[in-house]
C-alpha positions as CSV (number, residue, x, y, z in Angstrom):
1,M,-13.2,36.4,-11.7
2,S,-13.9,32.9,-12.9
3,G,-12.3,30.0,-11.1
4,Q,-12.3,27.9,-14.2
5,C,-9.0,26.6,-15.5
6,K,-7.9,28.5,-18.7
7,N,-7.4,25.2,-20.5
8,V,-11.0,24.1,-20.0
9,K,-13.7,25.2,-22.3
10,G,-17.4,24.4,-21.9
11,G,-16.6,21.8,-19.2
12,Q,-14.3,19.9,-21.6
13,M,-10.6,19.8,-21.7
14,C,-9.2,22.1,-24.3
15,T,-7.5,20.1,-27.1
16,E,-6.2,23.0,-29.3
17,H,-2.6,22.0,-28.8
18,D,-3.2,18.2,-28.6
19,Q,-1.8,17.7,-32.1
20,V,1.2,19.3,-33.7
21,E,0.6,20.6,-37.2
22,V,3.2,19.2,-39.5
23,A,3.2,20.7,-43.0
24,K,3.7,18.3,-45.9
25,L,7.3,18.6,-47.0
26,P,7.6,19.2,-50.7
27,E,9.8,16.9,-52.7
28,L,12.9,18.2,-54.4
29,C,12.3,17.4,-58.1
30,E,15.0,16.7,-60.6
31,D,14.4,20.0,-62.5
32,G,14.7,21.9,-59.2
33,L,17.9,20.0,-58.2
34,K,19.4,20.8,-61.7
35,L,18.5,24.5,-61.5
36,Y,19.8,24.7,-57.9
37,R,23.2,23.5,-59.2
38,D,23.2,26.2,-61.9
39,V,22.1,28.9,-59.5
40,L,24.9,28.0,-57.1
41,A,27.4,28.5,-60.0
42,A,25.8,31.7,-61.2
43,G,25.2,33.2,-57.7
44,G,21.5,33.9,-58.4
45,T,18.6,33.7,-60.9
46,A,15.4,35.4,-62.0
47,A,12.3,34.2,-60.3
48,D,10.5,33.4,-63.6
49,G,10.2,29.6,-64.3
50,V,11.8,28.5,-61.0
51,P,10.3,25.2,-59.6
52,D,8.1,25.9,-56.5
53,C,10.0,23.2,-54.5
54,L,13.2,25.3,-54.4
55,V,11.4,28.2,-52.8
56,D,9.2,26.1,-50.5
57,L,12.2,24.3,-49.2
58,G,14.1,27.5,-48.7
59,L,16.9,26.7,-51.0
60,L,16.3,29.9,-53.0
61,R,15.3,33.1,-51.3
62,F,14.2,36.5,-52.7
63,L,16.5,39.4,-52.1
64,P,14.9,42.3,-50.3
65,D,16.3,44.9,-52.8
66,H,15.5,42.8,-55.8
67,P,12.0,41.2,-55.5
68,G,12.2,39.4,-58.8
69,F,15.7,37.9,-58.1
70,L,16.4,34.7,-56.1
71,T,19.7,33.9,-54.4
72,P,20.8,30.4,-53.3
73,V,20.8,29.4,-49.6
74,P,23.0,26.6,-48.1
75,P,21.0,23.4,-47.4
76,D,21.9,23.4,-43.7
77,L,20.5,26.9,-43.2
78,A,17.4,26.0,-45.2
79,A,17.0,22.9,-43.0
80,A,17.4,24.9,-39.8
81,A,14.7,27.3,-40.9
82,L,12.3,24.4,-41.7
83,S,13.1,22.6,-38.4
84,R,12.7,25.7,-36.2
85,P,8.9,25.6,-35.7
86,I,8.9,21.8,-35.2
87,K,11.7,22.1,-32.5
88,Q,9.7,24.8,-30.8
89,A,6.6,22.7,-30.8
90,I,8.6,19.7,-29.4
91,T,10.0,22.0,-26.6
92,E,6.5,23.2,-25.7
93,H,5.1,19.7,-25.5
94,Q,8.1,18.6,-23.4
95,D,7.4,21.5,-21.0
96,T,3.7,20.4,-20.9
97,L,4.8,16.8,-20.0
98,V,6.9,18.1,-17.1
99,A,4.0,20.3,-15.9
100,I,1.6,17.3,-16.1
101,R,4.0,15.2,-14.0
102,T,4.5,18.0,-11.4
103,T,0.8,18.6,-11.1
104,M,-0.1,14.9,-10.8
105,A,2.7,14.4,-8.2
106,R,1.0,17.0,-6.0
107,A,-2.4,15.3,-6.5
108,E,-0.8,11.9,-5.7
109,V,0.3,13.1,-2.3
110,V,-3.3,14.2,-1.5
111,Y,-4.7,10.9,-2.8
112,A,-2.3,8.9,-0.7
113,E,-3.1,10.9,2.4
114,A,-6.9,10.4,1.8
115,Q,-6.5,6.7,1.3
116,Q,-4.5,6.3,4.5
117,G,-6.7,8.6,6.5
118,G,-9.8,6.9,5.2
119,G,-8.9,3.6,6.9
120,T,-8.7,1.6,3.7
121,S,-5.0,1.1,3.4
122,V,-2.6,-1.9,3.6
123,R,1.0,-0.8,4.1
124,V,4.2,-2.8,4.2
125,L,6.4,-1.8,7.2
126,S,10.1,-2.6,6.9
127,G,12.7,-2.7,9.7
128,E,12.3,-3.7,13.3
129,S,12.4,-0.2,14.6
130,V,9.7,1.0,12.2
131,I,7.5,-2.0,13.1
132,A,8.0,-1.5,16.8
133,A,7.1,2.2,16.6
134,A,3.9,1.6,14.6
135,L,2.9,-1.2,17.1
136,E,3.5,1.0,20.1
137,E,1.5,3.8,18.6
138,A,-1.4,1.6,17.7
139,V,-1.5,-0.2,21.1
140,Q,-1.2,3.0,23.0
141,A,-4.2,4.4,21.1
142,C,-6.3,1.2,21.8
143,R,-9.4,2.1,23.8
144,E,-11.7,-1.0,23.7
145,E,-10.2,-4.3,22.7
146,L,-6.8,-5.8,21.9
147,L,-6.6,-9.2,20.3
148,T,-3.3,-11.0,20.1
149,A,-2.2,-14.3,18.6
150,Q,1.4,-15.2,19.6
151,P,2.8,-18.4,18.0
152,N,6.1,-20.1,18.5
153,G,5.8,-21.0,22.1
154,G,7.2,-19.1,25.1
155,R,8.4,-15.5,24.7
156,S,11.8,-14.2,25.8
157,P,12.0,-12.7,29.3
158,E,13.1,-9.4,27.7
159,L,10.0,-9.1,25.6
160,L,7.7,-10.1,28.5
161,A,9.3,-7.5,30.7
162,E,8.7,-4.9,28.1
163,A,5.1,-6.1,27.4
164,L,3.9,-6.5,31.0
165,P,3.7,-2.8,32.1
166,R,2.1,-1.9,28.8
167,D,-0.6,-4.6,29.1
168,L,-1.3,-3.9,32.7
169,A,-1.8,-0.2,31.8
170,L,-4.2,-1.2,29.1
171,A,-6.2,-3.3,31.6
172,A,-6.3,-0.4,34.0
173,R,-7.8,1.7,31.2
174,G,-10.5,-0.9,30.7
175,V,-9.2,-2.3,27.4
176,K,-10.4,-5.9,27.0
177,Q,-7.4,-8.1,26.1
178,R,-7.5,-11.6,24.7
179,T,-4.3,-13.5,23.9
180,L,-3.9,-16.8,22.1
181,Y,-0.8,-19.0,22.6
182,Q,0.2,-22.5,21.7
183,H,0.0,-25.2,24.4
184,T,3.8,-25.3,24.7
185,V,3.8,-22.0,26.7
186,R,2.3,-24.0,29.6
187,A,5.7,-25.4,30.3
188,H,7.6,-22.0,30.0
189,G,8.1,-20.4,33.3
190,P,8.6,-16.7,32.3
191,T,5.5,-16.8,30.0
192,L,3.5,-18.4,32.8
193,S,4.5,-15.7,35.2
194,Y,3.4,-13.1,32.7
195,I,0.1,-14.8,32.1
196,E,-0.6,-14.9,35.8
197,R,-0.1,-11.2,36.1
198,V,-2.2,-10.1,33.1
199,V,-5.0,-12.6,33.9
200,A,-5.2,-11.3,37.5
201,A,-5.6,-7.8,35.9
202,G,-8.6,-9.0,33.8
203,A,-7.1,-10.3,30.6
204,E,-8.0,-13.6,29.1
205,V,-5.4,-16.1,27.8
206,R,-6.0,-19.4,26.0
207,T,-3.8,-22.0,24.4
208,I,-4.3,-24.2,21.4
209,D,-2.4,-27.1,19.9
210,E,-2.8,-25.7,16.3
211,V,-0.3,-23.7,14.2
212,F,-1.3,-20.1,13.5
213,E,0.3,-16.9,12.4
214,R,1.1,-13.8,14.5
215,L,-1.7,-11.3,14.6
216,I,-2.4,-8.1,16.6
217,V,-5.8,-6.3,16.2
218,C,-6.5,-2.9,18.0
219,D,-10.1,-1.9,18.4
220,R,-10.9,-3.8,15.2
221,R,-9.6,-0.8,13.3
222,T,-5.9,-1.6,12.9
223,A,-4.2,-4.9,12.5
224,F,-0.7,-6.2,12.2
225,M,0.5,-9.4,10.6
226,P,3.7,-10.8,9.2
227,G,5.0,-9.3,6.0
228,P,5.7,-11.0,2.7
229,H,9.5,-11.4,3.2
230,D,11.6,-11.6,6.3
231,R,9.1,-11.8,9.2
232,R,11.3,-10.0,11.6
233,Q,12.0,-7.2,9.3
234,S,8.6,-6.9,7.5
235,A,5.0,-6.5,8.7
236,L,1.7,-5.5,7.2
237,L,-0.2,-2.6,8.7
238,I,-3.9,-3.1,7.8
239,R,-6.7,-0.6,8.1
240,H,-9.1,-2.1,5.6
241,P,-12.4,-2.9,7.4
242,S,-13.2,-6.0,5.4
243,I,-9.7,-7.5,5.8
244,I,-9.8,-6.8,9.5
245,E,-13.2,-8.4,9.8
246,Y,-11.8,-11.5,8.0
247,L,-8.8,-11.7,10.4
248,V,-11.0,-11.3,13.5
249,K,-13.3,-14.1,12.4
250,G,-10.3,-16.4,12.1
251,F,-9.1,-15.4,15.5
252,E,-12.6,-16.0,17.0
253,Q,-12.7,-19.5,15.5
254,A,-9.3,-20.4,17.0
255,W,-10.3,-18.8,20.3
256,S,-13.5,-21.0,20.5
257,R,-11.3,-24.2,20.1
258,A,-8.7,-23.1,22.6
259,A,-8.4,-24.0,26.3
260,A,-8.4,-21.2,29.0
261,V,-5.4,-20.6,31.1
262,G,-6.6,-19.4,34.5
263,E,-5.1,-21.7,37.1
264,A,-2.1,-21.0,39.4
265,P,1.3,-21.4,37.9
266,S,1.9,-24.7,39.6
267,R,-1.1,-26.1,37.9
268,L,-0.8,-24.7,34.5
269,R,0.5,-27.9,33.0
270,P,-2.5,-30.3,32.9
271,P,-2.1,-34.0,32.1
272,P,-3.4,-33.6,28.5
273,L,-0.6,-31.2,27.7
274,T,1.9,-33.9,26.6
275,N,-0.8,-35.6,24.6
276,E,-1.8,-32.4,22.8
277,T,1.8,-31.5,22.1
278,R,2.5,-35.0,20.8
279,R,-0.6,-34.9,18.7
280,A,0.5,-31.6,17.1
281,V,4.0,-32.9,16.5
282,L,2.7,-36.1,14.8
283,R,0.2,-34.2,12.7
284,L,2.8,-31.9,11.3
285,M,5.2,-34.9,10.8
286,V,2.4,-36.7,8.7
287,E,2.0,-33.6,6.7
288,G,5.7,-33.8,5.7
289,Y,7.4,-31.2,8.0
290,T,11.0,-31.8,9.2
291,D,11.8,-31.8,12.9
292,D,13.4,-28.3,12.6
293,A,10.2,-27.0,10.9
294,I,8.0,-28.6,13.5
295,A,10.0,-27.2,16.4
296,A,9.9,-23.7,14.9
297,R,6.1,-23.8,14.3
298,L,5.3,-25.2,17.7
299,G,7.8,-23.3,19.7
300,I,9.6,-26.3,21.2
301,S,13.1,-27.7,20.9
302,R,14.1,-30.1,18.1
303,R,15.1,-32.6,20.8
304,T,11.5,-32.5,22.1
305,V,10.1,-33.2,18.6
306,G,12.5,-36.1,18.2
307,T,11.5,-37.6,21.5
308,H,7.8,-37.5,20.6
309,V,8.5,-39.1,17.2
310,Q,10.8,-41.8,18.7
311,K,8.4,-42.8,21.5
312,T,5.5,-43.1,19.0
313,S,7.7,-45.2,16.7
314,E,8.6,-47.6,19.5
315,V,5.0,-48.2,20.4
316,L,3.8,-48.7,16.8
317,G,6.8,-50.7,15.8
318,S,7.8,-48.5,12.8
319,R,11.3,-48.7,11.3
320,S,11.2,-45.4,9.3
321,R,9.6,-42.0,9.3
322,A,7.5,-42.9,6.3
323,Q,6.3,-46.1,7.9
324,L,5.4,-44.2,11.0
325,A,3.3,-41.7,9.1
326,Y,1.5,-44.6,7.4
327,L,0.8,-46.4,10.6
328,I,-0.5,-43.2,12.2
329,A,-2.9,-42.7,9.3
330,Q,-4.1,-46.3,9.4
331,T,-4.8,-46.3,13.1
332,D,-6.5,-42.9,13.3
333,L,-4.2,-42.2,16.2
334,L,-4.5,-38.4,15.8
335,D,-8.3,-38.3,15.8
336,H,-9.6,-41.0,18.1
337,S,-6.9,-42.5,20.2
338,D,-5.7,-41.3,23.7
339,L,-2.1,-40.6,23.2
340,G,-1.6,-41.3,26.9
341,A,-1.5,-44.9,25.8
342,V,1.5,-44.1,23.6
343,E,3.3,-42.6,26.7
344,E,2.4,-45.7,28.7
345,G,3.4,-48.1,25.9
346,S,6.8,-46.4,25.5
347,E,7.5,-46.7,29.3
348,E,6.6,-50.4,29.3
349,T,8.8,-50.9,26.2
350,A,11.7,-49.2,28.1
């Protein structure tokens, strides 16, 4: 028995039913219309001399018992007889369309599974519970390396308490962990306690004064990053090798510029911290960010942002935010100056 589909011939798709044959409808001539009126009045007529259009349109029909005699047919019945094969063809094509959609729907399921299983997909996850479940599954399956970029300053004690046993378990399994924070975590007690524990277990933690996006990469095979809409309710699950390679390169570049955190908790706030935080605040201010936006991006309070801006304004003698941005740009304060002088200058002014 052949396994070939019955609608395939010679390796080509059969097209016998691709087109509906539509017969050319004859026109009802004036002579035929006049004779039809007369036949309706007479109840019938001999077949001799009858216009072909009346017979072709079904308006006159031969009687079974009288082959040479034609009887009139109501127009609605004649129209129904003419329409019947066309309606049947339409029904058959509609059934074919439904069959096509059903068949392709089954194939679409297989295709989607193959794309996902082949490691080439980018999926949007919606809802905190869905995102958390996907993250938990990916991290638990991690065997070699876990890269994490955590912006927005210190993390809540609840999140740290949830993350600590998981990350210690990863370290015990030999998973290499590298985590990148912003400098502001060096002043956040709960985060420092967490860092001390994971570093003691073998993890590496660094901080940087730059703004970056949240990123989690498991074994360089699966990555998570914020989604296109609400960042708490939306995330991207990425398995495309080229995209993951691109994300890891960005992480490595930031990692190379970051400062290691390995000291005891009492020494985790080095003197340059205030300078680096102020530099980040002023850089974002010059770029046009509001105090609220700066605070959110650096993970510090709005009051802290205002303090840094105010002290710098006092030293440089600016009277407005726009003038301060201009003076900072003119003095190359962000690139070449020691911002410790700003701190000292503000204290002397006070």
